[in-house]
C-alpha positions as a Markdown table, in Angstrom:
| # | Residue | x | y | z |
|---|---|---|---|---|
| 1 | Met | 88.8 | -22.3 | 25.7 |
| 2 | Glu | 86.4 | -20.2 | 27.7 |
| 3 | Thr | 82.8 | -20.2 | 26.6 |
| 4 | Thr | 81.0 | -17.9 | 29.1 |
| 5 | Pro | 80.2 | -14.5 | 27.7 |
| 6 | Phe | 82.2 | -11.4 | 28.7 |
| 7 | Asn | 80.2 | -9.2 | 31.1 |
| 8 | Lys | 80.5 | -6.1 | 29.1 |
| 9 | Leu | 82.4 | -4.8 | 26.0 |
| 10 | Ser | 83.4 | -1.2 | 26.1 |
| 11 | Val | 84.2 | 0.4 | 22.8 |
| 12 | Phe | 85.8 | 3.8 | 22.8 |
| 13 | Phe | 86.7 | 6.3 | 20.1 |
| 14 | Pro | 89.2 | 9.2 | 20.6 |
| 15 | Met | 87.8 | 12.1 | 18.6 |
| 16 | Trp | 89.1 | 15.5 | 17.6 |
| 17 | Asn | 87.0 | 17.3 | 14.9 |
| 18 | Glu | 85.4 | 14.1 | 13.6 |
| 19 | Gln | 82.0 | 15.5 | 12.7 |
| 20 | Asp | 82.2 | 13.7 | 9.3 |
| 21 | Tyr | 82.8 | 10.3 | 10.9 |
| 22 | Ile | 81.2 | 10.2 | 14.4 |
| 23 | Glu | 77.7 | 8.9 | 13.4 |
| 24 | Arg | 79.1 | 6.3 | 11.1 |
| 25 | Ala | 81.5 | 5.1 | 13.8 |
| 26 | Ile | 78.8 | 4.8 | 16.4 |
| 27 | Asp | 76.4 | 3.0 | 14.0 |
| 28 | Ala | 79.1 | 0.5 | 13.1 |
| 29 | Ala | 80.1 | -0.2 | 16.7 |
| 30 | Arg | 76.4 | -0.6 | 17.7 |
| 31 | Glu | 75.8 | -3.1 | 14.9 |
| 32 | Glu | 78.8 | -5.1 | 15.8 |
| 33 | Cys | 78.0 | -5.1 | 19.5 |
| 34 | Glu | 74.4 | -6.1 | 18.9 |
| 35 | Asp | 75.7 | -9.1 | 16.8 |
| 36 | Leu | 78.0 | -10.1 | 19.6 |
| 37 | Leu | 75.2 | -9.7 | 22.1 |
| 38 | Ala | 72.8 | -11.9 | 20.0 |
| 39 | Gln | 75.5 | -14.6 | 19.7 |
| 40 | Gly | 76.1 | -14.7 | 23.4 |
| 41 | Asp | 79.7 | -13.5 | 23.3 |
| 42 | Ile | 79.0 | -10.5 | 25.5 |
| 43 | Ala | 76.2 | -9.8 | 28.1 |
| 44 | Asp | 76.2 | -6.0 | 27.6 |
| 45 | Tyr | 78.1 | -3.2 | 25.9 |
| 46 | Glu | 78.8 | 0.5 | 26.0 |
| 47 | Met | 80.2 | 3.0 | 23.5 |
| 48 | Ile | 82.4 | 5.9 | 24.7 |
| 49 | Ile | 83.1 | 9.0 | 22.7 |
| 50 | Val | 86.2 | 10.8 | 24.0 |
| 51 | Asp | 85.9 | 14.4 | 22.6 |
| 52 | Asp | 89.3 | 15.9 | 22.7 |
| 53 | Ala | 88.2 | 19.6 | 22.8 |
| 54 | Ser | 86.9 | 19.5 | 19.2 |
| 55 | Thr | 86.2 | 22.8 | 17.6 |
| 56 | Asp | 83.7 | 21.6 | 15.0 |
| 57 | Asn | 80.2 | 20.0 | 15.6 |
| 58 | Thr | 81.6 | 16.8 | 17.1 |
| 59 | Pro | 80.6 | 17.8 | 20.7 |
| 60 | Val | 77.0 | 18.7 | 19.6 |
| 61 | Ile | 76.6 | 15.5 | 17.7 |
| 62 | Ala | 78.1 | 13.4 | 20.5 |
| 63 | Gln | 75.6 | 14.8 | 23.1 |
| 64 | Arg | 72.7 | 14.2 | 20.7 |
| 65 | Leu | 73.7 | 10.6 | 20.2 |
| 66 | Ala | 74.1 | 10.1 | 23.9 |
| 67 | Ser | 70.7 | 11.5 | 24.6 |
| 68 | Leu | 69.2 | 9.0 | 22.2 |
| 69 | Asp | 71.1 | 5.9 | 23.4 |
| 70 | Pro | 71.8 | 5.1 | 27.1 |
| 71 | Arg | 74.7 | 2.9 | 26.1 |
| 72 | Ile | 76.6 | 5.9 | 24.7 |
| 73 | Lys | 78.8 | 7.9 | 27.1 |
| 74 | Val | 80.6 | 11.1 | 26.3 |
| 75 | Val | 83.9 | 12.2 | 27.9 |
| 76 | Arg | 84.7 | 15.8 | 27.1 |
| 77 | His | 88.2 | 17.3 | 27.4 |
| 78 | Pro | 88.1 | 21.1 | 28.0 |
| 79 | Glu | 91.6 | 21.3 | 26.5 |
| 80 | Asn | 93.1 | 19.3 | 23.7 |
| 81 | Arg | 95.2 | 16.4 | 25.2 |
| 82 | Lys | 96.2 | 14.6 | 21.9 |
| 83 | Leu | 95.9 | 10.9 | 21.3 |
| 84 | Gly | 97.6 | 9.7 | 24.5 |
| 85 | Gly | 95.4 | 11.8 | 26.7 |
| 86 | Ser | 92.3 | 10.7 | 24.9 |
| 87 | Met | 93.2 | 7.0 | 25.1 |
| 88 | Lys | 93.9 | 7.3 | 28.9 |
| 89 | Ser | 90.5 | 8.9 | 29.3 |
| 90 | Gly | 88.8 | 6.2 | 27.3 |
| 91 | Tyr | 90.4 | 3.4 | 29.3 |
| 92 | Ala | 89.6 | 5.1 | 32.5 |
| 93 | Ala | 85.9 | 5.6 | 31.5 |
| 94 | Ala | 85.5 | 2.0 | 30.4 |
| 95 | Thr | 83.4 | -0.2 | 32.8 |
| 96 | Gly | 83.6 | -3.5 | 30.8 |
| 97 | Asp | 85.8 | -6.5 | 31.4 |
| 98 | Leu | 86.8 | -6.1 | 27.8 |
| 99 | Val | 87.7 | -2.9 | 26.0 |
| 100 | Leu | 88.2 | -2.1 | 22.3 |
| 101 | Tyr | 89.9 | 1.1 | 21.2 |
| 102 | Thr | 89.8 | 2.3 | 17.6 |
| 103 | Asp | 89.6 | 5.5 | 15.5 |
| 104 | Ala | 86.5 | 7.3 | 14.4 |
| 105 | Asp | 87.4 | 6.9 | 10.7 |
| 106 | Leu | 87.0 | 3.1 | 11.1 |
| 107 | Pro | 90.3 | 2.0 | 9.5 |
| 108 | Phe | 89.1 | -1.7 | 9.5 |
| 109 | Asp | 85.9 | -3.7 | 9.1 |
| 110 | Met | 84.2 | -3.6 | 12.5 |
| 111 | His | 83.1 | -7.2 | 12.0 |
| 112 | Asp | 86.7 | -8.2 | 12.5 |
| 113 | Val | 86.0 | -7.7 | 16.2 |
| 114 | His | 84.4 | -11.1 | 16.1 |
| 115 | Lys | 87.7 | -12.6 | 14.9 |
| 116 | Ala | 89.7 | -10.7 | 17.5 |
| 117 | Met | 87.4 | -11.9 | 20.3 |
| 118 | Arg | 87.6 | -15.5 | 19.1 |
| 119 | Leu | 91.4 | -15.3 | 19.0 |
| 120 | Leu | 91.5 | -13.8 | 22.5 |
| 121 | Arg | 89.4 | -16.7 | 23.9 |
| 122 | Tyr | 91.2 | -19.4 | 21.9 |
| 123 | Tyr | 94.7 | -18.3 | 22.9 |
| 124 | Asp | 93.6 | -17.1 | 26.4 |
| 125 | Ala | 95.3 | -13.8 | 25.4 |
| 126 | Asp | 95.1 | -10.5 | 27.3 |
| 127 | Ile | 95.4 | -8.2 | 24.3 |
| 128 | Val | 94.7 | -8.7 | 20.6 |
| 129 | Ser | 96.3 | -6.1 | 18.4 |
| 130 | Ala | 95.7 | -5.9 | 14.6 |
| 131 | Tyr | 98.1 | -5.0 | 11.8 |
| 132 | Arg | 97.3 | -3.8 | 8.3 |
| 133 | Phe | 97.8 | -6.2 | 5.4 |
| 134 | Asp | 98.4 | -3.3 | 3.0 |
| 135 | Arg | 99.4 | 0.2 | 3.9 |
| 136 | Thr | 99.9 | 1.7 | 0.5 |
| 137 | Gly | 96.6 | 3.6 | 0.6 |
| 138 | Glu | 98.0 | 6.0 | 3.2 |
| 139 | Gly | 100.8 | 7.2 | 1.0 |
| 140 | Tyr | 104.6 | 6.6 | 0.6 |
| 141 | Val | 105.8 | 9.1 | 3.3 |
| 142 | Arg | 103.6 | 7.6 | 6.1 |
| 143 | Thr | 104.5 | 4.1 | 5.0 |
| 144 | Val | 108.2 | 4.8 | 5.3 |
| 145 | Tyr | 107.7 | 6.7 | 8.6 |
| 146 | Ser | 105.8 | 3.7 | 10.0 |
| 147 | Phe | 108.5 | 1.3 | 9.0 |
| 148 | Phe | 111.2 | 3.1 | 10.8 |
| 149 | Tyr | 108.9 | 3.7 | 13.8 |
| 150 | Asn | 108.2 | 0.0 | 14.2 |
| 151 | Leu | 111.9 | -0.7 | 13.8 |
| 152 | Met | 112.8 | 1.8 | 16.5 |
| 153 | Val | 110.3 | 0.1 | 18.9 |
| 154 | Arg | 111.8 | -3.3 | 18.1 |
| 155 | Val | 115.4 | -2.2 | 18.6 |
| 156 | Leu | 114.7 | -0.2 | 21.8 |
| 157 | Phe | 112.3 | -2.6 | 23.5 |
| 158 | Gly | 112.7 | -6.0 | 21.9 |
| 159 | Val | 109.0 | -6.0 | 20.9 |
| 160 | Arg | 108.6 | -7.8 | 17.6 |
| 161 | Phe | 105.3 | -6.3 | 16.4 |
| 162 | Arg | 104.0 | -5.3 | 13.0 |
| 163 | Asp | 102.2 | -1.9 | 12.9 |
| 164 | Ile | 102.2 | -1.4 | 16.6 |
| 165 | Asn | 100.4 | 2.0 | 16.4 |
| 166 | Phe | 97.4 | 0.7 | 14.4 |
| 167 | Ala | 94.1 | 1.7 | 16.1 |
| 168 | Phe | 92.8 | -1.7 | 16.9 |
| 169 | Lys | 93.5 | -2.9 | 20.4 |
| 170 | Leu | 91.1 | -5.4 | 22.1 |
| 171 | Cys | 92.1 | -5.7 | 25.8 |
| 172 | Arg | 91.0 | -7.4 | 28.9 |
| 173 | Thr | 90.7 | -4.6 | 31.4 |
| 174 | Arg | 92.5 | -6.6 | 34.0 |
| 175 | Val | 95.7 | -5.5 | 32.1 |
| 176 | Phe | 95.2 | -2.0 | 33.6 |
| 177 | Glu | 95.5 | -3.3 | 37.2 |
| 178 | His | 99.3 | -3.1 | 36.5 |
| 179 | Val | 99.8 | -1.2 | 33.3 |
| 180 | Glu | 99.7 | 2.5 | 34.0 |
| 181 | Leu | 99.8 | 4.5 | 30.7 |
| 182 | Lys | 101.7 | 7.9 | 30.9 |
| 183 | Ser | 102.3 | 8.9 | 27.3 |
| 184 | Glu | 100.3 | 12.0 | 26.1 |
| 185 | Gly | 101.2 | 11.5 | 22.4 |
| 186 | Ser | 100.8 | 8.8 | 19.8 |
| 187 | Phe | 103.6 | 6.7 | 21.5 |
| 188 | Ile | 100.9 | 5.4 | 23.8 |
| 189 | Asp | 100.1 | 2.4 | 21.6 |
| 190 | Ala | 103.7 | 1.2 | 21.9 |
| 191 | Glu | 103.7 | 2.0 | 25.6 |
| 192 | Leu | 100.7 | -0.2 | 26.1 |
| 193 | Ile | 102.2 | -3.2 | 24.3 |
| 194 | Val | 105.7 | -2.9 | 25.8 |
| 195 | Lys | 104.4 | -2.6 | 29.4 |
| 196 | Ala | 101.9 | -5.4 | 29.0 |
| 197 | Gln | 104.5 | -7.8 | 27.7 |
| 198 | Lys | 107.0 | -6.7 | 30.5 |
| 199 | Phe | 104.3 | -7.5 | 33.1 |
| 200 | Gly | 103.8 | -10.9 | 31.5 |
| 201 | Tyr | 100.5 | -10.4 | 29.8 |
| 202 | Thr | 99.9 | -12.3 | 26.6 |
| 203 | Val | 99.7 | -10.1 | 23.5 |
| 204 | Ile | 98.9 | -11.5 | 20.0 |
| 205 | Gln | 98.4 | -10.0 | 16.6 |
| 206 | Phe | 96.3 | -10.7 | 13.5 |
| 207 | Gly | 96.1 | -9.1 | 10.1 |
| 208 | Thr | 93.2 | -7.0 | 8.8 |
| 209 | Asp | 92.2 | -5.1 | 5.6 |
| 210 | Tyr | 92.9 | -1.4 | 5.9 |
| 211 | Phe | 90.5 | 1.4 | 4.8 |
| 212 | Pro | 92.4 | 4.8 | 4.7 |
| 213 | Arg | 90.8 | 8.0 | 5.9 |
| 214 | Thr | 88.8 | 9.7 | 3.1 |
| 215 | Arg | 88.0 | 12.9 | 4.9 |
| 216 | Gly | 89.8 | 15.1 | 7.5 |
| 217 | Val | 93.5 | 15.3 | 8.1 |
| 218 | Ser | 95.9 | 13.0 | 10.0 |
| 219 | Thr | 98.8 | 14.7 | 11.8 |
| 220 | Leu | 100.6 | 11.6 | 13.3 |
| 221 | Ser | 103.7 | 12.0 | 11.1 |
| 222 | Ser | 104.3 | 15.7 | 11.8 |
| 223 | Pro | 107.7 | 16.9 | 13.2 |
| 224 | Ala | 106.1 | 17.9 | 16.5 |
| 225 | Val | 104.6 | 14.4 | 16.9 |
| 226 | Ile | 107.8 | 12.6 | 16.0 |
| 227 | Lys | 109.7 | 14.8 | 18.6 |
| 228 | Lys | 107.2 | 13.9 | 21.3 |
| 229 | Ile | 107.4 | 10.2 | 20.4 |
| 230 | Leu | 111.2 | 10.2 | 20.8 |
| 231 | Gly | 110.9 | 11.9 | 24.2 |
| 232 | Glu | 108.3 | 9.5 | 25.5 |
| 233 | Ala | 110.3 | 6.5 | 24.2 |
| 234 | Arg | 113.4 | 7.6 | 26.2 |
| 235 | Gln | 111.1 | 8.0 | 29.3 |
| 236 | Leu | 109.7 | 4.5 | 28.8 |
| 237 | Arg | 113.2 | 3.0 | 28.5 |
| 238 | Arg | 114.0 | 4.3 | 32.0 |
| 239 | Glu | 110.7 | 3.2 | 33.5 |
| 240 | Ile | 110.6 | -0.4 | 32.3 |
| 241 | Arg | 113.9 | -1.2 | 34.1 |
| 242 | Asp | 111.9 | -1.5 | 37.3 |
| 243 | Ile | 109.1 | -3.6 | 35.9 |
| 244 | Asn | 108.9 | -7.3 | 36.8 |
| 245 | Pro | 106.4 | -9.9 | 35.5 |
| 246 | Val | 103.3 | -10.4 | 37.6 |
| 247 | Ile | 101.7 | -13.1 | 35.5 |
């Protein structure tokens, strides 16, 4: 098992109208990164706010936070690009050799990053993806929607993953030397895992407690989002035919 610290951990948050969560998210990420720094797991870190053309006070708060902390970087979209566009911007802006993506509403205990990093080292994995132990807090409709979504991904791509869209992905950035993400919608999580495995990268999962959103609105199960997911799934099916393992 490798013992040398990672050069830098990049943590990024896709944000659209997250004025109620942004400061709490940054504070939690900073606390976790400082702990990892003190323990010698990382040599440096950065936090990236991807503001997806927010219409509330998110841009103002983001710029203020960045002015107070040189480790905070803000990427601003002039037009709304949805989750996929925000994630692509976040991965592109990351300068670390390790990158963590999660949501601004902090759906898990940020201290679980310690565990994810330990698993990544122990199993020499390229991606650690979390799944929720209990999803009942988000409501019956979304729980059923998620079940069928994960079943669809399993049937179409042979990827046996629980909760593939959960916003906790810890990746070695070397993955993106070959994995090019194209989805603009919420299918991008599945695209990342499917392509990484097709290229031969090692992807593992672990369970975590789930803390549902208490403020704001999630739109990931809307009819428009579902339609876009199906279209991007068909596109990925065609694309992966030409992918061969590189690892």
